[in-house]
C-alpha positions in Angstrom: -69.8 36.8 119.5 -71.3 36.0 123.7 -74.7 34.6 121.5 -72.6 32.3 119.1 -72.2 28.9 121.8 -75.7 29.6 122.8 -76.7 29.6 119.1 -74.9 26.2 118.8 -76.1 24.7 121.9 -79.9 25.6 120.6 -79.2 24.4 117.1 -77.6 20.8 118.7 -81.0 20.7 120.8 -83.2 21.5 118.1 -81.7 18.8 115.9 -81.9 16.1 118.9 -85.0 17.2 119.0 -86.3 16.5 115.3 -83.5 13.4 114.9 -82.7 12.2 118.7 -79.3 10.2 118.5 -79.0 6.8 118.0 -76.6 3.7 119.4 -74.2 3.7 116.8 -74.2 -0.2 116.8 -78.0 -1.3 117.0 -79.8 2.1 116.6 -81.3 2.9 119.5 -82.1 6.1 121.1 -78.9 7.2 122.9 -78.5 10.6 125.4 -75.6 11.7 123.4 -74.5 11.7 119.6 -71.7 9.8 118.5 -72.5 6.9 121.4 -73.7 3.6 122.4 -76.7 2.4 124.7 -76.4 0.4 127.5 -76.5 -3.2 126.3 -73.6 -2.4 123.2 -71.2 -0.6 125.2 -71.4 -3.6 128.0 -70.5 -6.4 124.9 -67.4 -4.4 123.7 -63.8 -5.4 125.3 -61.6 -2.9 125.7 -57.9 -3.7 125.7 -55.1 -2.2 128.3 -52.6 -3.8 130.1 -51.4 -6.3 131.1 -50.0 -6.7 127.2 -47.2 -7.5 125.1 -44.9 -4.4 125.4 -44.3 -5.2 121.7 -47.6 -5.4 119.4 -50.0 -5.1 122.4 -51.4 -8.6 122.8 -53.4 -9.0 126.2 -52.1 -10.8 128.6 -54.1 -12.5 131.5 -51.9 -11.6 133.6 -48.9 -9.3 134.6 -45.7 -11.2 132.9 -43.5 -8.2 133.8 -42.6 -4.7 132.1 -41.1 -5.5 129.1 -42.6 -8.9 128.4 -43.2 -9.9 124.9 -46.0 -12.4 123.6 -44.8 -15.4 121.8 -45.2 -13.8 118.3 -43.1 -11.2 119.2 -40.5 -13.6 120.8 -39.9 -15.5 118.0 -39.8 -12.6 115.6 -40.6 -9.0 116.0 -42.2 -6.6 114.0 -41.0 -3.8 111.7 -42.9 -0.9 113.8 -42.0 -0.8 117.4 -45.5 -0.7 119.3 -49.3 -1.3 118.4 -51.8 -0.9 121.0 -55.3 -1.4 120.3 -58.7 0.4 122.1 -60.8 -2.5 121.1 -61.1 -6.8 120.5 -62.1 -7.1 116.9 -65.1 -9.7 117.8 -68.6 -10.4 117.0 -69.5 -7.1 119.5 -67.4 -4.6 117.8 -67.5 -6.2 114.2 -70.8 -4.3 113.0 -69.4 -1.1 114.6 -66.2 -0.9 112.6 -67.3 -2.2 109.6 -70.4 0.7 109.5 -67.8 3.0 110.1 -65.2 1.9 107.7 -67.9 1.3 104.7 -71.1 2.8 105.8 -70.7 6.6 106.2 -71.1 5.8 109.7 -68.3 8.6 110.7 -70.3 10.5 113.1 -68.5 7.9 116.2 -65.0 9.3 115.0 -64.5 11.3 118.3 -66.0 8.5 120.3 -63.2 6.2 118.6 -60.4 8.5 118.7 -61.0 8.7 122.3 -60.8 5.0 123.2 -58.0 5.0 121.0 -56.0 8.2 122.4 -56.6 6.4 125.9 -55.2 3.0 124.8 -52.5 4.1 123.5 -51.6 6.9 125.5 -48.1 6.7 125.6 -47.6 6.3 121.9 -49.6 9.4 121.0 -47.7 11.5 123.6 -44.3 10.4 122.2 -45.3 10.9 118.6 -44.0 13.6 116.6 -46.3 12.8 113.6 -49.4 11.4 113.0 -50.0 9.4 109.8 -52.9 7.2 108.7 -52.5 4.0 106.2 -53.5 5.2 103.0 -56.0 4.4 100.4 -55.7 3.4 96.9 -56.7 7.0 95.2 -59.3 4.4 93.1 -60.6 3.6 96.4 -60.6 6.7 98.3 -63.1 7.7 95.1 -64.9 4.7 95.6 -65.7 4.9 99.7 -65.5 9.0 99.8 -62.9 8.9 102.5 -60.5 6.8 104.8 -61.1 6.0 107.7 -58.0 5.8 108.6 -57.2 9.7 108.3 -60.7 10.0 109.8 -59.3 8.8 113.1 -55.8 10.3 112.8 -57.0 13.3 112.1 -59.7 13.0 115.2 -56.7 12.0 117.5 -54.4 15.0 116.5 -57.2 17.5 117.3 -57.7 15.4 120.7 -54.2 15.8 121.8 -52.9 18.7 119.9 -50.6 16.6 117.5 -49.0 17.0 114.1 -51.4 15.4 111.7 -50.1 14.8 108.0 -52.6 12.8 105.9 -51.0 12.1 102.6 -47.4 11.0 104.3 -47.5 7.6 103.1 -49.0 6.9 99.5 -50.6 3.4 98.7 -48.5 3.3 95.1 -50.3 0.5 93.5 -53.8 -1.0 93.9 -53.8 -4.2 95.9 -56.8 -7.2 96.5 -58.6 -6.9 99.6 -57.1 -8.5 102.4 -60.1 -9.8 103.8 -59.8 -13.5 102.6 -56.4 -13.7 102.9 -53.7 -15.5 105.0 -50.5 -14.1 106.5 -48.1 -14.7 103.7 -51.0 -14.0 101.2 -51.3 -10.6 102.8 -47.9 -9.7 102.9 -47.2 -10.5 99.4 -50.5 -8.6 98.4 -49.2 -5.7 100.3 -45.2 -5.7 99.2 -43.4 -2.4 98.4 -47.7 -0.9 98.2 -46.3 2.2 100.2 -43.9 4.8 99.8 -43.9 8.9 101.3 -45.7 11.2 98.9 -43.7 12.6 96.9 -44.2 16.3 98.9 -43.2 14.5 101.9 -39.7 13.0 101.3 -37.8 14.3 104.1 -41.2 14.8 106.7 -40.5 11.5 108.0 -36.2 11.7 108.3 -35.5 11.4 112.7 -39.2 11.5 113.5 -41.5 8.9 115.3 -44.3 8.6 113.4 -47.4 7.3 115.1 -49.4 5.5 112.1 -53.1 5.2 112.5 -55.4 2.3 111.2 -59.1 0.9 111.6 -58.1 -3.3 112.4 -55.0 -5.0 112.6 -55.0 -8.5 112.0 -51.8 -10.2 110.7 -49.8 -6.5 110.8 -49.2 -7.0 107.0 -50.3 -3.2 106.1 -48.5 -2.1 109.0 -45.5 -3.7 108.7 -45.4 -2.8 105.1 -46.0 1.2 105.8 -43.4 1.1 109.1 -41.0 -0.6 106.0 -41.1 2.3 104.2 -40.6 4.8 106.5 -37.8 3.5 107.8 -36.2 3.6 104.4 -37.1 7.1 104.6 -35.1 7.4 108.1 -37.9 7.7 110.8 -36.2 7.1 114.0 -39.7 4.7 115.2 -42.7 3.6 114.1 -45.8 3.1 116.1 -49.3 1.6 115.2 -52.8 2.2 117.5 -55.9 0.9 116.2 -59.4 0.7 116.7 -59.4 -2.8 117.0 -57.6 -6.1 116.6 -57.7 -9.6 115.9 -56.9 -11.1 119.3 -55.7 -14.9 118.4 -54.9 -17.9 120.4 -50.7 -17.7 120.5 -48.6 -20.9 120.9 -47.1 -21.7 123.8 
């Protein structure tokens, strides 16, 4: 049994010697698997405080505890709180899309660490962690749900219960990529429900939804609506990256 860790380290060193770890974004050789080179790392915009107490929109300066952005002041979303690790921009886009579409799940542990730090309060207060689901046909084509990969990694990192099939996508929806806010809302309206095996799992608990990108929030709100109908006491959202648009003042 004592030899097992030694053998694992030796195997890791041998693998790195044959196939050196490369930057998750640009492919440059790096010291550790699942990491970024200095140039790619420095280009990323990490998010934190100060931010909107509800959606996590970044503020330029501290506006006081509990302050809301213009959008949340006008209309609160159906989820309670949202946080993101990164700004979704030119520097992070390739990183996210390769993880999402190109089987680059070797970065999952790194991304989970970033997300767990950005949403530390959300993770700590969660009773259950659940990913935003893919429709079964899209899951067959893609072979994995990137949100579920992140949810499992965060759960393992923080010792939290993960229920990968808490929600199901009841119908196939069009890709949201080129849709506007109202189109996205119509596209996902009624698309989510609790899995038939999990009908009692949400009642009275605080649920942390995990997804890769937050754009308009339409998908997150459709999921939150389904969870609230099932009796969830609160629904928070934690994503790898979010679009940051200038809000009206």
